[in-house]
C-alpha positions in Angstrom: 8.3 79.4 -31.8 7.9 75.6 -32.4 5.8 74.2 -34.6 3.6 71.0 -33.8 5.9 69.0 -35.8 8.9 69.8 -34.3 7.1 69.3 -30.5 6.1 65.8 -32.0 9.7 65.3 -33.5 10.8 66.1 -30.0 8.8 63.9 -27.9 9.8 60.7 -30.2 13.3 61.6 -29.6 12.6 61.4 -26.2 10.7 58.3 -26.4 13.8 56.7 -28.2 16.3 57.8 -25.5 13.8 56.6 -22.7 13.5 53.1 -24.7 17.1 52.9 -24.9 17.9 53.8 -21.3 15.2 50.8 -20.4 17.0 48.2 -22.6 20.0 48.9 -21.1 19.0 48.8 -17.5 17.4 45.4 -18.3 20.7 44.3 -19.5 22.5 45.3 -16.6 19.8 43.9 -14.1 20.2 40.4 -16.1 23.6 40.6 -16.0 23.4 41.1 -12.2 20.6 38.5 -11.3 21.9 35.8 -13.5 24.1 34.3 -10.9 21.3 34.3 -8.4 19.1 31.5 -10.1 21.8 30.2 -12.6 25.3 28.8 -12.5 28.3 29.8 -14.3 31.6 28.1 -15.1 35.2 29.4 -14.8 35.7 32.0 -17.4 37.5 31.0 -20.6 37.4 33.2 -23.7 37.3 32.8 -27.4 37.7 35.5 -29.8 35.9 35.3 -33.2 37.0 38.1 -35.6 37.1 40.7 -33.0 33.9 39.1 -31.0 34.6 37.7 -27.5 32.4 34.8 -26.8 32.7 33.9 -22.9 32.1 30.2 -22.3 31.6 31.4 -18.4 28.1 30.4 -19.2 25.0 30.9 -17.2 22.1 28.2 -17.3 19.4 27.5 -14.9 18.7 25.1 -13.3 22.0 24.0 -12.2 22.8 21.0 -13.0 21.1 20.4 -16.5 19.0 17.3 -15.9 18.8 14.5 -18.4 15.0 14.6 -20.2 14.6 18.1 -19.1 14.8 21.9 -20.5 17.3 24.3 -19.0 17.7 28.2 -20.0 21.3 29.3 -21.4 22.7 32.6 -21.4 25.5 33.8 -23.8 27.5 36.9 -23.4 29.0 38.3 -26.5 31.0 41.7 -26.4 33.0 43.4 -29.3 36.5 44.1 -28.1 37.8 46.0 -31.3 38.7 49.6 -30.7 38.7 51.1 -34.2 35.9 50.5 -36.0 32.2 48.6 -35.3 31.4 45.3 -35.8 28.9 44.9 -38.8 26.5 42.0 -39.7 27.2 40.1 -36.3 25.0 36.6 -36.5 25.6 33.8 -33.8 24.1 30.2 -34.3 22.9 27.7 -31.8 24.4 24.3 -33.2 23.2 21.7 -30.6 24.1 18.0 -31.0 23.3 15.3 -28.9 22.2 15.1 -26.2 21.1 18.8 -26.6 18.3 20.2 -28.9 16.2 23.1 -29.4 12.2 22.7 -30.3 10.8 23.2 -33.5 10.1 26.9 -33.9 12.4 28.3 -31.2 14.8 30.4 -32.5 18.6 29.0 -33.0 19.9 32.2 -35.2 20.4 35.5 -33.6 20.8 38.6 -35.9 22.7 40.8 -33.5 23.5 43.5 -36.3 25.9 46.1 -35.5 28.2 46.4 -32.0 30.3 49.2 -31.1 33.5 49.0 -29.7 33.6 47.1 -26.0 29.5 46.9 -26.5 28.0 43.4 -25.4 24.6 41.8 -25.4 23.3 38.7 -23.8 21.5 36.1 -25.5 18.8 33.5 -24.3 18.4 30.0 -25.5 16.3 27.2 -24.2 17.8 23.9 -24.8 16.4 20.3 -24.2 18.7 17.5 -22.8 18.0 14.3 -24.0 17.0 11.8 -21.3 19.7 9.2 -22.4 22.7 11.8 -21.9 25.8 10.4 -20.5 25.9 12.4 -17.1 28.9 15.0 -16.5 30.2 17.4 -18.8 28.9 17.8 -22.3 29.8 20.3 -24.9 27.2 22.7 -26.8 28.3 24.3 -29.9 27.9 27.6 -30.7 29.2 29.8 -33.9 29.1 33.5 -34.5 30.4 35.5 -37.8 31.1 39.2 -38.7 31.2 40.9 -42.2 34.0 40.0 -44.1 35.0 37.2 -41.8 34.0 33.3 -41.9 31.8 31.8 -39.4 34.1 30.5 -36.3 32.7 28.4 -33.3 33.1 27.6 -29.6 32.2 25.1 -27.3 30.2 26.0 -24.2 30.6 23.4 -21.1 27.1 22.2 -19.8 27.2 20.0 -16.6 24.4 17.4 -16.8 23.4 15.2 -13.6 20.0 13.9 -12.5 18.8 15.9 -9.6 16.9 12.6 -8.0 17.7 9.3 -9.2 14.7 7.5 -7.9 13.5 3.8 -8.0 10.5 2.7 -6.8 8.7 0.0 -5.7 5.4 0.4 -8.2 3.6 -3.0 -6.8 4.0 -6.2 -4.8 1.8 -9.0 -5.7 1.9 -12.8 -4.5 0.1 -15.8 -6.1 -1.6 -17.0 -4.0 -2.8 -13.7 -2.9 -3.5 -15.5 0.8 -1.2 -18.3 2.0 -2.2 -21.1 3.6 0.2 -22.5 6.6 2.5 -24.8 4.5 1.6 -23.5 1.1 4.2 -22.2 -1.3 3.9 -19.4 -3.6 5.8 -16.3 -5.8 5.8 -12.6 -4.6 6.7 -10.2 -7.2 8.0 -6.9 -6.5 7.8 -4.7 -9.5 10.6 -1.8 -9.6 10.1 1.5 -11.7 12.8 3.7 -12.7 11.4 7.4 -12.3 14.6 9.0 -12.7 15.9 10.8 -15.6 18.5 8.6 -16.0 19.2 4.7 -16.2 20.1 3.0 -13.0 22.4 0.0 -12.7 23.7 -2.8 -10.4 20.5 -3.0 -8.6 20.1 -5.6 -5.4 16.6 -6.2 -4.1 16.1 -7.9 -1.0 12.9 -9.4 0.3 13.8 -9.9 4.1 12.2 -12.6 5.8 14.8 -12.6 8.4 12.5 -11.2 11.0 11.5 -13.8 13.7 7.9 -13.1 13.6 7.8 -13.4 9.8 6.4 -17.1 9.3 7.9 -17.5 5.6 11.2 -18.8 4.3 12.5 -18.8 0.6 12.4 -22.0 -1.7 14.4 -22.9 -4.7 16.3 -19.5 -4.4 17.2 -16.8 -1.9 15.9 -13.6 -0.5 18.4 -11.2 -2.8 18.2 -10.7 -6.6 20.1 -8.4 -8.8 18.9 -6.6 -11.9 21.8 -5.1 -14.1 20.1 -2.0 -15.5 16.7 -0.4 -15.5 16.6 2.1 -18.2 14.6 5.6 -17.4 10.9 5.1 -17.4 11.1 1.4 -17.6 10.1 -1.5 -15.0 11.3 -4.6 -14.0 9.6 -7.5 -12.5 11.8 -9.3 -9.9 10.1 -12.8 -8.5 10.6 -14.4 -5.2 9.7 -18.0 -4.4 8.7 -18.4 -0.4 6.5 -21.0 1.5 4.5 -20.1 4.6 5.2 -22.0 7.8 3.2 -25.2 8.7 2.5 -23.6 11.7 1.8 -19.8 10.8 -0.8 -18.2 12.8 -3.2 -16.4 10.1 -2.8 -12.8 9.9 -1.1 -9.7 8.3 2.4 -9.8 8.4 4.8 -6.9 7.2 7.8 -7.6 5.1 10.7 -5.2 4.5 11.9 -4.7 1.1 15.6 -3.2 0.3 16.8 -1.7 -2.4 20.5 -0.7 -3.2 21.4 0.9 -6.8 23.7 3.1 -8.5 23.1 5.7 -11.3 25.3 6.3 -14.2 27.9 8.6 -12.3 28.4 5.7 -10.0 26.7 7.1 -7.2 25.0 4.7 -5.0 21.5 5.2 -3.4 19.8 2.7 -0.8 16.1 2.6 0.1 13.6 0.3 2.4 10.0 0.1 2.3 7.6 -2.4 3.6 5.1 -4.6 2.2 2.5 -7.3 4.0 2.0 -11.0 3.3 -1.3 -12.9 4.3 -1.6 -16.0 5.7 -5.5 -17.3 6.1 -7.3 -20.5 6.7 -10.9 -21.3 6.4 -12.5 -21.8 9.5 -13.6 -24.8 10.7 -16.4 -25.1 13.4 -18.4 -28.3 15.0 -21.6 -28.0 17.2 -23.0 -30.4 19.4 -25.6 -31.0 22.2 -23.5 -31.4 25.5 -26.1 -34.1 27.5 -24.9 -33.1 31.0 -28.8 -33.3 31.9 -31.3 -35.9 30.8 -33.7 -34.1 27.9 -37.3 -35.2 28.8 -40.3 -35.3 26.9 -43.2 -33.3 28.3 -41.2 -30.9 30.4 -39.0 -28.0 30.7 -35.3 -28.4 29.7 -32.1 -26.6 29.7 -30.3 -27.6 26.5 -26.5 -26.7 26.0 -24.9 -26.4 22.7 -20.9 -26.6 22.7 -19.4 -24.7 19.5 -16.0 -26.0 19.1 -13.5 -24.1 17.0 -11.6 -26.7 14.8 -9.7 -24.2 12.7 -6.1 -22.9 13.1 -7.2 -19.4 13.6 -9.3 -17.5 16.6 -13.1 -16.6 15.6 -14.5 -13.3 16.9 -17.6 -11.7 17.8 -19.6 -14.7 17.3 -23.7 -14.7 18.0 -26.0 -17.7 17.9 -29.6 -17.7 16.8 -31.9 -20.7 17.6 -34.7 -21.0 14.8 -38.2 -22.0 15.8 -39.2 -25.4 15.3 -41.3 -25.9 12.3 -43.4 -29.0 13.7 -43.9 -28.0 17.3 -41.9 -30.4 18.6 -40.0 -27.3 21.2 -40.6 -24.2 22.3 -37.7 -21.7 23.4 -38.3 -20.3 26.7 -35.6 -18.0 26.9 -34.1 -15.3 24.0 -33.3 -16.8 20.8 -30.0 -15.0 20.2 -27.4 -15.3 22.4 -23.7 -13.5 22.4 -20.8 -16.4 22.4 -18.1 -14.3 21.6 -14.5 -15.2 20.9 -13.4 -18.7 20.5 -9.6 -19.6 20.3 -8.2 -22.3 18.4 -8.7 -26.0 19.6 -11.4 -24.3 22.1 -14.8 -24.5 22.7 -17.9 -21.9 24.0 -21.2 -22.8 24.7 -25.0 -21.4 24.1 -27.9 -22.3 26.5 -31.4 -22.3 26.1 -34.4 -23.3 27.8 -36.8 -25.5 25.8 -40.2 -27.0 26.5 -40.3 -30.4 24.5 -43.3 -32.0 23.2 -43.0 -34.9 20.7 -43.4 -38.4 20.0 -39.8 -38.8 18.6 -36.7 -39.9 20.7 -34.6 -37.0 18.6 -35.3 -33.4 17.9 -33.3 -31.3 15.5 -32.1 -27.6 16.6 -31.3 -25.3 13.6 -28.5 -23.2 15.1 -27.1 -20.2 13.1 -23.7 -18.4 14.0 -22.1 -15.2 12.7 -18.4 -14.5 13.4 -15.3 -12.9 12.1 -11.8 -14.4 11.4 -8.6 -12.6 12.4 -8.7 -10.6 9.1 -12.1 -9.0 9.5 -13.7 -11.2 7.1 -17.5 -12.3 7.9 -19.0 -15.7 8.1 -22.1 -17.3 8.7 -23.5 -20.8 8.6 -26.4 -22.8 10.1 -25.9 -26.2 11.5 -28.7 -28.8 12.6 -27.8 -30.2 16.0 -29.3 -33.4 17.2 -30.7 -33.8 20.6 -31.8 -37.1 22.1 -35.3 -36.8 23.6 -36.0 -39.6 26.7 -39.1 -40.2 28.9 -39.3 -42.1 32.0 -38.9 -45.4 30.8 -36.4 -44.5 28.2 -34.3 -42.7 30.7 -33.9 -45.7 33.3 -33.3 -48.1 30.3 -30.5 -46.3 29.3 -29.1 -45.9 32.9 -29.6 -42.0 32.4 -32.0 -42.3 35.7 -32.5 -44.9 38.2 -35.7 -46.7 38.4 -38.1 -45.9 41.6 -38.3 -49.3 43.9 -40.2 -49.7 47.4 -38.1 -49.2 50.7 -38.9 -52.4 52.8 -38.6 -50.3 56.0 -40.8 -47.4 54.7 -43.2 -50.6 53.7 -43.2 -52.2 57.3 -43.6 -48.8 58.9 -46.8 -48.2 56.8 -48.0 -51.7 57.6 -47.9 -51.2 61.1 -49.8 -48.1 60.8 -52.1 -49.5 58.7 -52.5 -52.1 61.2 -52.8 -49.7 64.1 -55.4 -47.9 62.4 -57.3 -50.9 61.8 -57.3 -52.0 65.3 -58.5 -48.7 66.7 -61.1 -49.2 64.1 -62.4 -52.6 65.4 -61.9 -51.6 69.2 -64.1 -48.5 68.4 -66.8 -50.6 66.7 -66.7 -53.5 69.5 -67.1 -51.3 72.4 -70.5 -49.7 70.8 -72.0 -53.3 70.6 -71.2 -54.0 74.4 -73.2 -51.0 75.4 
């Protein structure tokens, strides 16, 4: 008959056996799965007091990257056949460029190993961001009871995954160039790689036929010896806009060529933009194609001239009422003018009734428009308009004076005499009767 104490002891033994079996399964799976997510190097073995430490290390990710962490797996096996290995202790002894964060264990107390028993230990290692790329050695030490501590070197290959040099920003002074104006374009380079980059060539490509800029006091290509990881460098270029540059946005390529610390070369190309702008210049004048006369309805045409170097777009014109009542607007006050090219003109026409004692009136015309860059403008100009009466129009030769026609006067005289004769004859005829 089994007592309760015997039953509990039997359950406890089963749990221990199950736990031991699970540990064995986990260890075997770790050994099997490690190659799937890590990298191992060619096997070399170092024997320390009967312990075989393989430098066929597994670590992930591979290669290890400067400034980041990797997981290292070390396999240790006791190859003795007579007795066990007691008080087995292994210590990770990282030196530059490797380190282990404070709080992470560097000493592994393995204890006793039976003949051909092996263990796998895991460590989380940090790689210094200033490390030299390539194979670096990681020191590992082990000891057993009765034997001094000995060391083995574990090879770790370090290389940056992506040597990225980024154009962080591009600025220009001035922000917008006027035709013929000189300035500076500054390209800011950011090294966001985990290693230093060297022999960097930067080119501001102004070779395109549609790019109206040229270098001055230098070239479009500059060289930077080195940019350390996490650092930035500004590269300035002196340029000048062509005197006949059309105001608009111009796309300019920037090309980069550089090397990482292992001598691997990289290149990339990006686009930036440079702006050319001129201030609009308009002139508004009255087109005196017809005589504007006082006391009558007149068609008044105002010519809007674009004297600037760039087109103006979507223009509207609004004529304000006369504050003194010198004219009345008989047509809509707002007129759509449209686009006006450089050195060209368009017109705004209004029908006005003029009533003034002055020989000149002023028309306050307000125009609103956009430039080729989408900037909005509004401006008002008082446009003078000369006003004439019949006498001044003749005086200044704008109209001909009305004169008598001799033939018409002779004909009218004959008609008058004929009428007078008929009347006289009719009167004298009545008297005879």
